[in-house]
C-alpha positions as CSV (number, residue, x, y, z in Angstrom):
1,X,70.3,-10.9,203.5
2,X,70.5,-8.5,201.0
3,X,68.5,-8.5,198.5
4,X,69.0,-6.6,194.8
5,X,66.2,-5.1,192.9
6,X,67.1,-4.4,189.0
7,X,65.2,-1.7,186.6
8,X,64.9,-2.0,183.3
9,X,64.5,1.7,182.0
10,X,62.8,2.4,178.8
11,X,62.6,4.7,176.7
12,X,59.4,6.7,174.8
13,X,59.4,9.2,171.9
14,X,57.1,10.9,169.6
15,X,58.0,10.7,165.9
16,X,59.4,13.8,165.1
17,X,58.4,16.4,162.4
18,X,60.9,18.1,159.9
19,X,59.8,22.0,158.6
20,X,61.4,22.7,155.8
21,X,62.8,27.3,155.9
22,X,63.2,28.1,152.4
23,X,62.7,32.2,151.5
24,X,60.2,32.8,149.1
25,X,58.8,29.8,149.4
26,X,57.7,28.8,153.0
27,X,54.3,30.0,154.6
28,X,54.7,32.5,157.4
29,X,58.0,34.5,156.2
30,X,57.4,38.5,156.0
31,X,58.8,41.9,156.6
32,X,58.2,44.9,158.6
33,X,58.2,46.9,155.5
34,X,55.7,45.7,153.3
35,X,54.2,43.4,155.0
36,X,54.8,40.2,151.9
37,X,58.1,39.1,150.6
38,X,58.3,39.8,146.7
39,X,61.0,37.3,145.0
40,X,63.6,39.1,143.1
41,X,66.0,38.4,139.9
42,X,68.7,37.6,141.3
43,X,72.3,39.2,140.9
44,X,74.6,36.5,138.8
45,X,77.2,36.7,141.3
46,X,74.5,35.7,144.1
47,X,74.8,32.6,145.6
48,X,72.1,29.5,144.7
49,X,70.0,27.3,147.5
50,X,68.1,25.0,145.4
51,X,63.8,25.1,146.2
52,X,64.5,29.0,148.1
53,X,64.5,32.4,146.1
54,X,66.1,35.9,146.8
55,X,63.8,37.8,147.7
56,X,63.0,41.9,149.4
57,X,60.4,43.8,150.6
58,X,59.9,45.1,146.8
59,X,62.0,44.6,143.6
60,X,65.8,45.4,144.9
61,X,67.0,42.9,142.9
62,X,69.1,43.1,139.7
63,X,67.3,45.7,137.3
64,X,65.6,47.4,140.6
65,X,65.0,49.9,142.6
66,X,68.6,51.2,144.2
67,X,67.9,51.5,147.7
68,X,70.2,53.5,150.1
69,X,72.9,52.6,152.0
70,X,71.7,51.9,156.1
71,X,72.7,54.3,159.0
72,X,72.8,53.8,162.2
73,X,73.1,50.7,162.7
74,X,69.5,49.8,161.7
75,X,68.3,47.5,158.8
76,X,67.0,48.5,156.0
77,X,64.2,46.1,156.9
78,X,64.0,43.0,159.0
79,X,62.4,39.4,157.7
80,X,60.8,37.1,160.1
81,X,60.1,33.5,159.4
82,X,57.7,31.8,162.1
83,X,57.7,28.1,162.9
84,X,55.7,26.6,165.5
85,X,55.7,23.6,167.8
86,X,53.3,21.5,167.1
87,X,51.3,18.4,168.8
88,X,53.4,17.2,171.7
89,X,56.8,18.3,170.6
90,X,58.5,20.8,173.0
91,X,62.0,20.6,171.2
92,X,63.6,22.2,168.5
93,X,66.5,21.0,166.5
94,X,67.2,23.6,163.0
95,X,70.1,23.9,160.5
96,X,69.8,26.9,158.3
97,X,72.0,28.9,156.0
98,X,71.8,32.5,154.6
99,X,73.3,34.7,152.8
100,X,72.6,38.4,151.8
101,X,73.7,41.4,150.0
102,X,75.0,43.3,151.3
103,X,74.9,41.5,154.9
104,X,72.7,40.6,157.7
105,X,71.9,39.7,161.8
106,X,70.0,37.1,162.5
107,X,67.9,36.3,165.6
108,X,66.5,33.1,166.9
109,X,63.5,34.8,170.0
110,X,65.4,38.3,169.8
111,X,68.8,36.4,170.7
112,X,71.6,37.3,168.5
113,X,72.7,33.9,166.3
114,X,75.1,36.1,164.0
115,X,76.1,39.5,163.8
116,X,75.8,41.7,160.1
117,X,79.2,41.9,158.9
118,X,80.6,45.3,157.8
119,X,83.5,44.1,156.0
120,X,83.0,44.9,152.4
121,X,84.9,42.9,149.3
122,X,83.9,43.2,146.0
123,X,80.5,42.5,145.6
124,X,78.9,42.7,148.8
125,X,80.2,41.5,153.0
126,X,83.5,39.5,152.2
127,X,83.3,36.4,154.5
128,X,79.3,35.6,156.3
129,X,77.1,36.4,156.3
130,X,77.6,37.5,152.3
131,X,75.9,37.0,148.8
132,X,78.3,34.9,147.3
133,X,78.3,30.4,147.7
134,X,81.1,30.6,149.6
135,X,80.1,33.2,152.1
136,X,76.9,32.0,153.6
137,X,76.7,31.8,157.5
138,X,75.5,28.2,158.6
139,X,73.8,28.7,161.7
140,X,72.4,25.4,164.0
141,X,69.9,26.1,167.2
142,X,68.7,23.3,169.5
143,X,65.6,24.5,172.7
144,X,63.3,23.4,174.3
145,X,59.6,24.9,174.3
146,X,55.6,24.6,175.5
147,X,53.7,22.5,172.7
148,X,52.0,24.7,170.4
149,X,54.3,27.8,170.5
150,X,55.0,30.2,168.3
151,X,58.9,30.5,167.3
152,X,60.5,33.5,165.2
153,X,63.8,33.6,163.2
154,X,64.4,37.4,162.0
155,X,66.8,38.3,159.4
156,X,67.8,42.3,159.5
157,X,69.5,42.9,156.0
158,X,71.7,45.8,155.6
159,X,72.4,47.9,152.8
160,X,75.8,48.9,152.8
161,X,76.9,49.4,149.0
162,X,74.7,51.1,147.2
163,X,73.7,48.1,144.6
164,X,71.7,45.4,144.2
165,X,69.6,44.3,147.8
166,X,68.3,40.7,149.3
167,X,68.1,37.9,151.4
168,X,68.4,34.4,151.0
169,X,68.4,31.5,153.2
170,X,67.5,27.6,153.4
171,X,67.3,24.9,156.0
172,X,64.9,23.1,158.5
173,X,63.4,22.6,162.1
174,X,63.1,19.7,163.2
175,X,60.5,19.2,166.0
176,X,60.5,16.3,168.4
177,X,59.3,15.0,171.8
178,X,62.1,14.4,174.6
179,X,62.2,10.6,175.0
180,X,59.9,10.1,178.4
181,X,62.6,8.0,180.9
182,X,60.0,5.2,182.7
183,X,61.7,3.2,184.7
184,X,60.5,-0.6,185.0
185,X,60.8,-4.2,187.5
186,X,63.1,-6.6,185.4
187,X,60.7,-9.6,184.4
188,X,61.1,-12.3,187.9
189,X,61.8,-9.4,190.1
190,X,58.7,-8.9,192.1
191,X,58.2,-12.6,193.2
192,X,62.3,-11.9,194.5
193,X,61.2,-9.5,196.5
194,X,57.5,-11.4,197.3
195,X,60.1,-14.1,198.3
196,X,62.2,-11.9,200.3
197,X,59.8,-10.1,202.6
198,X,58.1,-13.3,203.2
199,X,61.2,-15.0,204.7
200,X,61.5,-12.0,207.1
201,X,58.4,-12.3,208.3
202,X,59.0,-15.9,209.4
203,X,62.4,-15.0,210.9
204,X,60.9,-12.8,213.3
205,X,58.3,-14.8,214.2
206,X,61.3,-17.6,214.9
207,X,62.7,-14.9,217.2
208,X,59.8,-13.7,219.1
209,X,60.4,-14.9,222.8
210,X,57.7,-17.8,224.4
211,X,55.8,-16.3,227.1
212,X,56.7,-16.1,230.7
213,X,54.9,-18.3,233.8
214,X,54.3,-15.4,234.8
215,X,52.6,-13.7,231.9
216,X,50.7,-17.3,231.2
217,X,49.4,-17.5,234.3
218,X,48.1,-14.2,234.2
């Protein structure tokens, strides 16, 4: 007699939380030159992103200071955006679009997401990452981490053509706790298993040999 046990699999997950990442607006953003980012006046050809602002470490936008081109692969400045895995959340799924004049490399926790573009066009880099609307780079990441841990997006921004200079980004990170799989016996399974065990015990007793005469008189 074969007894089959059917299990129901249930999934439990915490409610997701979304963090908006908007340059010039988001908390936990800073740079390695002056510390605090400043909002700059965009050049007319620069891209726009609703809710976000072009930023720099000083006034390098339209009508501001012209800084020299980078040398030896070293960015003119690095900009940082921190976010945290809050509560019990241990998964982060992010999507962010990045523009820069002239271009930028982007890292997540020191892992390269995109390398800067050194092919110059009319106004800045030709293609992503550039400064015009079509030349934004759309980046995606998805990782598991420790609840409460800090994670950092780093933008290394390069001046390649001695004019205006800055960074713009807009995106979000959704934090969640991946579903926990639990296996529960299907209703009625406990009774089915119990009946099967009782039947097996009764059958074993029926097959037990009767005592011999010698055993009886011993």
